[in-house]
C-alpha positions as a printed Julia matrix, in Angstrom:
538×3 Matrix{Float64}:
  36.93   81.67  -31.18
  39.22   82.82  -34.36
  39.08   86.08  -35.45
  37.02   85.09  -38.22
  34.35   84.0   -36.39
  31.69   85.34  -33.91
  28.58   84.57  -31.58
  25.4    84.85  -33.45
  23.84   88.24  -31.2
  27.55   89.29  -32.28
  26.89   89.22  -35.95
  23.73   90.18  -35.8
  24.72   93.28  -34.22
  26.82   93.98  -36.91
  24.57   93.32  -39.28
  21.41   96.21  -37.66
  24.41   98.55  -37.58
  24.85   98.12  -41.46
  21.33   98.6   -41.46
  21.75  102.12  -39.84
  20.02  100.98  -36.27
  22.06  103.11  -34.03
  19.23  102.14  -31.18
  17.24   98.54  -29.11
  14.84   98.97  -26.5
  13.62   96.58  -24.6
  13.94   94.78  -21.05
  17.11   92.55  -19.86
  15.61   88.65  -19.47
  17.57   85.22  -19.59
  16.59   84.13  -22.81
  18.36   87.21  -24.57
  20.96   87.14  -21.94
  23.88   86.53  -25.26
  22.12   89.22  -26.81
  22.44   91.37  -24.36
  26.41   90.39  -23.42
  26.66   91.47  -27.12
  25.59   95.09  -26.84
  27.94   95.78  -23.4
  30.68   94.81  -25.73
  30.27   97.0   -28.56
  29.38  100.74  -29.43
  27.85  100.94  -32.56
  24.24  100.09  -31.3
  23.16  102.04  -27.64
  20.64  100.03  -25.32
  18.25  101.43  -24.13
  16.74   99.83  -20.74
  13.09  100.72  -20.46
  11.19   99.86  -17.0
   8.24   97.9   -19.41
   8.08   95.73  -22.7
   5.3    97.58  -23.84
   6.96  100.52  -23.81
  10.9    99.37  -25.44
   7.32   98.4   -28.4
   6.26  101.97  -28.28
   9.79  103.04  -28.88
  10.71  101.61  -31.31
   7.75  102.15  -33.19
   8.12  105.79  -32.87
  11.19  106.16  -34.02
  10.41  104.61  -37.17
   7.67  106.65  -37.79
   9.9   109.64  -37.28
  12.48  109.08  -39.1
  11.53  105.95  -41.79
  14.04  103.91  -41.01
  14.37  100.01  -39.22
  12.75  100.52  -35.56
  14.3    97.4   -33.71
  13.14   95.73  -29.63
  14.03   92.85  -27.68
  12.59   90.95  -25.07
  12.52   87.13  -23.08
  10.8    84.6   -23.94
   7.15   84.43  -22.88
   5.75   87.41  -20.31
   8.27   89.25  -22.05
   7.79   89.02  -26.01
   3.6    88.67  -24.95
   4.59   92.44  -23.48
   5.88   93.64  -26.74
   2.78   93.16  -28.34
   0.81   96.26  -27.99
   4.11   98.58  -29.25
   3.57   96.2   -32.53
   0.21   96.8   -32.83
   0.9   100.12  -33.16
   3.8    99.94  -35.14
   1.71   97.31  -37.48
  -1.79   99.76  -37.66
   0.03  102.49  -38.57
   2.89  100.79  -41.44
   5.94  101.35  -38.95
   9.05   99.37  -40.15
   9.33   97.52  -36.42
  11.62   94.52  -35.73
  11.17   92.64  -32.67
  14.35   89.89  -31.27
  12.78   87.6   -28.95
  14.87   85.6   -27.02
  13.35   81.69  -27.1
  14.13   78.54  -24.73
  17.15   76.66  -25.75
  16.76   74.48  -28.77
  16.86   71.39  -27.22
  13.96   72.35  -25.38
  11.69   73.46  -27.93
   7.84   72.31  -27.64
   8.31   71.12  -24.37
   7.14   71.74  -20.66
   9.49   74.41  -20.3
   8.47   77.46  -18.37
   7.68   80.63  -19.92
   7.84   78.79  -23.57
   5.49   79.78  -26.16
   4.97   79.01  -29.82
   6.23   83.0   -30.65
   5.08   82.57  -34.17
   1.51   82.52  -33.75
   1.76   84.79  -31.09
   2.72   87.43  -33.44
   1.02   86.86  -36.05
  -1.58   89.35  -35.78
   1.26   92.07  -36.44
   4.06   90.71  -37.99
   4.33   90.18  -41.91
   7.31   87.71  -40.91
   8.33   85.54  -38.43
  11.01   82.97  -37.75
  12.46   81.1   -35.54
  16.37   80.65  -35.63
  16.85   77.34  -35.69
  20.52   77.27  -36.56
  23.85   79.89  -35.91
  24.76   79.99  -39.76
  20.97   80.92  -40.81
  20.46   83.71  -38.67
  21.98   86.22  -40.82
  19.99   85.51  -43.5
  16.87   85.46  -41.49
  17.75   88.48  -39.85
  18.04   89.95  -43.55
  14.58   88.55  -44.99
  13.4    90.29  -41.61
  14.93   93.61  -41.82
  14.5    93.46  -45.2
  10.24   92.69  -44.83
   9.58   95.31  -42.28
  11.89   98.26  -44.5
   9.86   97.48  -47.96
   6.39   96.59  -47.03
   6.67   99.27  -43.92
   5.69   95.95  -41.65
   6.55   94.58  -38.19
   8.62   91.28  -38.67
  10.0    89.59  -35.65
  12.97   86.76  -35.24
  12.62   84.6   -31.94
  16.56   83.39  -31.12
  16.53   80.11  -29.13
  19.08   80.93  -25.66
  21.76   78.83  -26.7
  22.02   79.97  -30.06
  22.76   83.56  -29.62
  26.1    82.44  -28.19
  26.72   79.94  -30.27
  29.75   80.77  -33.3
  29.14   81.17  -36.52
  31.39   81.58  -40.04
  28.77   84.11  -41.63
  29.61   86.82  -42.6
  26.89   90.95  -41.89
  26.03   92.31  -45.72
  24.12   95.29  -45.81
  21.18   95.28  -47.4
  20.45   95.03  -50.99
  20.27   98.94  -52.5
  16.94  100.02  -53.8
  17.45  102.76  -56.79
  14.92  105.34  -55.82
  12.43  107.56  -58.47
  11.33  104.14  -60.08
   8.23  105.64  -60.2
   5.03  102.96  -61.45
   3.16  105.61  -62.6
   3.77  107.88  -66.39
   2.16  110.71  -67.4
   0.33  109.21  -69.77
  -1.12  107.17  -67.06
  -2.26  110.14  -65.37
  -4.33  110.86  -68.13
  -7.66  109.2   -66.23
  -6.84  110.91  -63.13
  -6.56  114.9   -64.68
  -9.66  113.67  -66.62
 -11.33  113.43  -63.43
 -10.35  116.01  -61.34
 -11.25  118.25  -64.61
 -14.85  117.18  -64.18
 -14.76  118.68  -60.64
 -17.44  121.51  -59.41
 -16.97  120.94  -55.87
 -12.58  119.37  -55.25
 -11.24  119.13  -52.08
  -7.29  117.48  -51.28
  -7.14  115.4   -48.17
  -2.91  116.09  -46.99
  -0.97  114.0   -44.49
   1.49  113.11  -43.34
   3.01  111.24  -46.91
   2.5   114.98  -48.56
   5.35  115.79  -46.38
   8.11  117.93  -48.4
   4.94  118.92  -51.34
   3.43  121.78  -49.75
   4.41  124.34  -52.66
   2.92  121.52  -54.9
   0.15  120.85  -53.02
  -0.91  124.72  -52.52
  -0.46  125.26  -57.07
  -2.55  122.08  -56.56
  -5.31  124.1   -54.77
  -4.84  127.32  -56.4
  -5.08  125.8   -60.14
  -8.0   122.81  -59.27
 -10.12  125.27  -56.94
  -9.9   122.98  -53.82
 -10.17  122.95  -50.06
  -7.18  121.71  -48.41
  -7.65  119.02  -45.49
  -5.46  117.51  -42.84
  -4.66  114.22  -41.29
  -3.63  114.58  -38.05
  -0.59  114.0   -39.09
  -0.78  116.39  -42.2
  -1.13  119.01  -39.31
   1.23  122.18  -40.31
   1.71  120.67  -44.22
  -0.03  124.04  -45.22
   0.37  127.43  -43.47
  -2.59  128.18  -41.23
  -2.83  131.82  -43.89
  -3.06  129.9   -46.75
  -6.79  130.75  -48.06
  -7.5   126.68  -48.98
  -6.67  125.72  -45.92
  -9.72  124.88  -44.26
  -7.05  122.72  -40.88
  -8.43  119.03  -39.46
 -11.09  116.76  -40.44
 -12.33  114.15  -38.49
 -13.27  114.01  -34.77
 -11.11  117.55  -33.42
 -11.37  118.94  -37.36
 -12.62  122.03  -38.0
 -16.75  121.21  -37.36
 -17.58  123.38  -40.16
 -15.22  121.44  -42.9
 -17.76  117.59  -42.26
 -20.76  119.17  -43.85
 -18.46  121.15  -46.56
 -16.31  117.8   -47.6
 -20.07  115.75  -47.58
 -20.15  118.02  -50.98
 -16.99  117.13  -52.58
 -18.09  115.48  -55.94
 -13.76  114.07  -56.12
 -11.18  114.12  -53.58
  -7.49  113.74  -53.94
  -5.58  111.65  -51.06
  -2.09  112.97  -50.94
   0.01  111.03  -49.33
  -2.54  109.92  -46.05
  -4.75  106.77  -45.05
  -7.26  108.73  -43.37
 -10.51  108.52  -44.52
 -12.77  109.08  -41.33
 -16.43  107.36  -41.5
 -19.62  109.95  -41.01
 -17.04  112.73  -42.12
 -16.38  111.86  -45.6
 -18.23  111.79  -48.76
 -20.4   109.0   -49.54
 -20.38  109.54  -53.97
 -17.14  111.48  -54.28
 -14.78  110.19  -56.66
 -11.68  108.84  -55.17
  -8.43  109.74  -55.93
  -5.41  108.17  -53.71
  -1.71  108.47  -54.25
   0.8   106.07  -51.95
   4.46  105.15  -52.55
   2.79  101.38  -51.67
  -0.81  100.87  -52.97
  -2.37   98.18  -50.82
  -4.94  100.57  -48.8
  -8.0    97.78  -49.59
  -7.35   97.53  -46.07
  -8.35  100.7   -44.93
 -11.89  100.66  -46.34
 -11.11  103.87  -49.13
 -14.0   104.4   -52.29
 -10.89  105.1   -54.41
 -12.14  104.96  -57.68
  -7.79  105.76  -59.08
  -4.69  104.86  -56.91
  -1.51  106.16  -58.46
   1.06  104.34  -57.21
   3.98  106.37  -57.09
   5.52  110.0   -54.35
   3.19  112.43  -53.85
   6.14  114.79  -54.33
   5.85  113.51  -58.03
   2.93  112.91  -58.69
   1.34  116.42  -58.0
   3.0   118.22  -60.14
   2.04  116.52  -63.11
  -1.31  116.88  -62.34
  -1.03  120.69  -61.26
   0.45  120.94  -65.11
  -2.69  118.65  -66.45
  -5.4   121.34  -65.16
  -3.75  124.04  -67.44
  -6.74  126.11  -68.73
  -8.82  124.5   -66.24
 -11.79  126.6   -64.61
 -12.39  126.31  -61.61
 -15.65  126.93  -59.55
 -15.27  130.44  -57.76
 -18.45  129.73  -56.0
 -16.75  126.25  -54.34
 -13.91  128.51  -53.8
 -16.19  131.22  -51.34
 -17.75  128.33  -49.06
 -14.13  127.09  -48.58
 -13.32  130.86  -47.85
 -17.01  131.08  -45.12
 -15.83  128.36  -43.75
 -12.21  128.47  -43.48
 -12.68  132.26  -41.69
 -15.84  130.67  -39.6
 -13.56  128.16  -37.67
 -10.87  130.62  -37.66
 -13.12  132.7   -35.25
 -14.64  129.46  -33.11
 -11.02  128.47  -32.76
  -9.84  131.89  -31.46
 -12.45  131.71  -29.2
 -11.79  128.4   -27.83
  -8.58  129.43  -26.88
  -8.98  131.75  -24.4
 -11.87  130.15  -22.67
 -11.31  131.72  -18.59
 -11.14  129.55  -15.97
  -9.69  127.07  -13.41
  -9.28  124.65  -13.45
  -8.14  125.15  -16.76
  -9.98  123.79  -20.08
  -8.49  121.61  -22.89
  -8.66  124.16  -25.4
  -7.2   126.88  -22.97
  -4.07  124.04  -22.35
  -3.39  124.03  -26.12
  -3.34  127.51  -26.98
  -0.99  127.69  -24.3
   1.08  124.79  -25.72
   0.65  126.43  -29.12
   2.04  129.83  -27.96
   5.65  128.52  -25.7
   6.3   125.72  -28.04
   8.94  126.35  -31.24
   8.19  125.84  -34.11
   9.86  123.02  -34.81
   9.65  121.05  -32.46
   8.3   117.56  -31.9
   4.9   116.91  -29.85
   4.3   113.18  -28.38
   0.59  112.61  -28.61
  -0.76  110.2   -26.08
  -4.5   108.85  -27.24
  -7.79  110.05  -25.4
  -9.37  113.51  -24.77
  -5.64  114.87  -25.18
  -5.82  114.09  -28.88
  -8.86  115.17  -29.62
  -8.42  118.58  -28.61
  -4.64  119.13  -29.72
  -6.39  118.22  -33.29
  -9.25  121.18  -32.64
  -7.52  123.79  -31.26
  -3.13  123.42  -31.64
  -2.16  126.13  -34.89
   0.23  123.84  -36.28
   3.09  125.23  -38.0
   6.41  122.61  -38.36
   6.05  120.79  -36.09
   5.97  116.84  -36.84
   3.37  114.95  -34.23
   3.7   111.35  -33.47
   0.68  109.68  -32.39
  -1.17  106.27  -32.3
  -3.45  106.97  -35.16
  -5.27  103.37  -36.2
  -4.06  101.58  -33.7
  -5.2   104.39  -30.51
  -3.08  102.55  -27.61
  -2.7   104.78  -24.32
   0.19  104.76  -23.1
   2.07  106.16  -26.77
   3.11  109.53  -25.74
   5.77  109.41  -23.45
   7.28  106.64  -24.98
   7.17  108.56  -28.13
   8.77  111.37  -26.94
  11.67  109.73  -25.37
  12.61  108.15  -28.52
  11.75  111.42  -31.07
  14.53  113.25  -28.51
  16.91  110.35  -28.89
  16.55  110.61  -32.69
  16.44  114.22  -32.32
  18.59  115.42  -29.6
  18.82  119.14  -30.89
  14.93  119.23  -31.13
  12.32  120.7   -28.27
  10.16  117.55  -27.73
   7.0   117.69  -25.67
   4.46  115.04  -24.59
   0.47  115.86  -24.29
  -1.27  113.51  -22.26
  -3.87  112.73  -20.31
  -3.4   111.57  -16.67
  -4.72  107.7   -17.55
  -2.39  107.68  -19.96
   0.05  108.61  -18.23
  -0.46  106.61  -15.36
   0.04  103.21  -17.76
   3.63  104.22  -18.34
   5.02  105.78  -15.01
   7.89  103.58  -14.27
   9.55  104.53  -17.61
   9.42  108.22  -16.17
  12.32  106.92  -14.88
  13.95  105.6   -18.65
  14.33  109.54  -18.93
  16.55  110.07  -16.02
  18.56  107.34  -16.7
  19.15  108.64  -20.18
  19.28  112.57  -19.19
  16.53  112.91  -21.59
  15.07  116.74  -22.44
  11.7   115.82  -22.31
   8.38  117.75  -21.11
   5.26  116.71  -19.96
   1.9   118.02  -20.29
  -0.34  116.18  -18.16
  -3.84  116.6   -18.57
  -5.31  116.11  -15.34
  -9.46  116.42  -14.77
  -8.71  112.3   -13.12
 -11.25  110.91  -14.75
 -11.14  108.97  -18.1
 -13.39  111.17  -20.2
 -13.43  110.32  -23.33
 -15.12  107.17  -21.95
 -17.58  109.23  -19.08
 -18.35  111.14  -22.55
 -19.24  108.42  -24.58
 -21.37  107.16  -21.79
 -22.83  109.84  -21.52
 -23.83  110.07  -25.28
 -25.03  106.87  -25.25
 -27.18  107.2   -22.09
 -25.09  104.41  -20.84
 -24.27  103.86  -16.84
 -20.24  104.25  -16.28
 -17.97  102.9   -13.72
 -14.34  103.09  -13.15
 -14.58  106.43  -15.68
 -12.89  108.22  -12.75
  -8.78  108.11  -11.6
  -7.08  107.76   -8.18
  -4.41  110.02   -8.94
  -0.9   110.57   -7.19
   0.27  113.93   -7.37
   2.02  114.27  -10.4
   4.14  116.53   -9.81
   5.82  114.81   -5.99
   6.03  112.03   -8.28
   8.3   113.5   -11.2
  10.27  115.31   -8.5
  10.81  110.98   -7.41
  11.87  110.47  -10.4
  14.47  113.42  -10.93
  12.45  115.08  -13.12
  11.19  118.84  -12.78
   7.82  119.35  -11.81
   5.38  121.85  -12.04
   1.82  123.26  -11.35
   0.27  126.15  -12.67
  -1.94  127.73  -10.01
  -4.6   129.78  -12.35
  -5.25  129.79  -15.78
  -3.44  133.11  -16.64
  -0.08  131.22  -15.42
   0.05  128.4   -18.0
   2.29  130.09  -20.46
   4.72  131.46  -17.34
   4.59  127.68  -16.27
   5.38  126.28  -19.59
   7.62  128.36  -20.18
  10.05  127.47  -17.14
   9.57  123.55  -18.13
  10.18  123.98  -21.83
  13.92  126.26  -21.08
  14.21  123.83  -17.48
  17.46  121.13  -18.3
  16.5   117.58  -18.12
  12.66  116.05  -18.12
  10.26  118.35  -16.59
   5.98  117.81  -15.85
   4.07  119.72  -16.28
   0.11  118.74  -14.12
  -2.67  121.29  -15.19
  -5.72  120.58  -13.08
  -7.91  120.58  -16.53
 -11.73  120.55  -16.46
 -13.8   118.3   -17.64
 -15.18  119.12  -20.7
 -17.45  117.81  -23.0
 -15.62  116.79  -26.53
 -18.14  118.83  -28.94
 -18.36  116.24  -31.11
 -18.35  113.11  -29.25
 -20.4   110.41  -30.71
């Protein structure tokens, strides 16, 4: 190999480094030995060795959600590639830009009866916006550029399979950065927003539904709410965008949100969606005219009945809408009703958070968390009852929340917390998980140990799949398999090199939580949790 030549794997890593990739999550397998060899010979990109490929894909998805950059995961052919699918499903459903790199059978074996061979392009079809098999060494970087560009521009999952022999094949191709995209060239104009402004001015019962896409727009959201006379509701991703004390802030909507806001929201006549695709069936108005702001306006699949779609950045659109409402007279009776709902929920939320008893009520656990975690912590939520209780009772300030939004997979919390700590080592990172969700990824407790990740995992241990228990009860159906056979999580954590904690009473919650949060290295808090029926279960 001349000084001008590198093999395909080395060139792909050089190109990914130009794209800003700092980590690749994966599991070693023989079809990807060439990539593993190249990773071991350089220090630009860190390989994070996971215990299971689904964890690798979850971590790539969480990193992409947190940073907006490209998350990358890798696996071998066959079962390795197949195990990535759950995490790729999460990235696809929540529109996180993730690239999967998988090994494939050698070029002369593709299509033949080879152990572990599967057509990976067919395998990835449900999730990947682009999937290709690298057929020659000199095509690798062109395909990588298309895959990475598609992932970032479309906020999508993409995939490349690379035959085992091609990873180490020589190539004279030259790595290159992605084309620069000029920001700020928005599709809308002031004139084009006039129709939206006219609809907003006709509102008697306006509401704003804000999500993570409205990050950084708190002041404009508040100005708009005040001028328009609107209540503000938040999706789970939008919690904490506007401080709880703001008079128009009604907190969450949907399962686990403000239980009194749904009835009010259903009466809204005009709704502005700011940076969210969340439209929870059963909690939303049927006849309201909906205005949606989205940078990539392709949200028809989310079944939102949008009247006007504005393609642009929320932070650019909101100030113009505020200006357009100059002279508008808001409906004070509607504002009074919003205030009543806000005050009623504030009182109830405070009461629920002080529920006494042991095993501990979920609301009390969440209250202990919002009293002890740092204001700018990253919270990684698993899917289950822990999600809805957090949405209901956590009084978020400036924390960032990672969760599996539309895919709603169990097992997301621990991998997401690990990725968050790698991305932001200076931040406090807390995973809030159920016992069922944690058991799906128990082996990767050792991944946190391996990389010395200072994270805290809080386990709501009620020895059941409580969300399924509740829903079966509502259906009047019998259940089997909803009770869990749990290990001693403290002993297990300690065996994996973690520090384990367990409060022995409800009164010890805050003190135990603070000890765990201030422990260097990974810490787990196992909290005996009451099997509380969630009040909004349908």
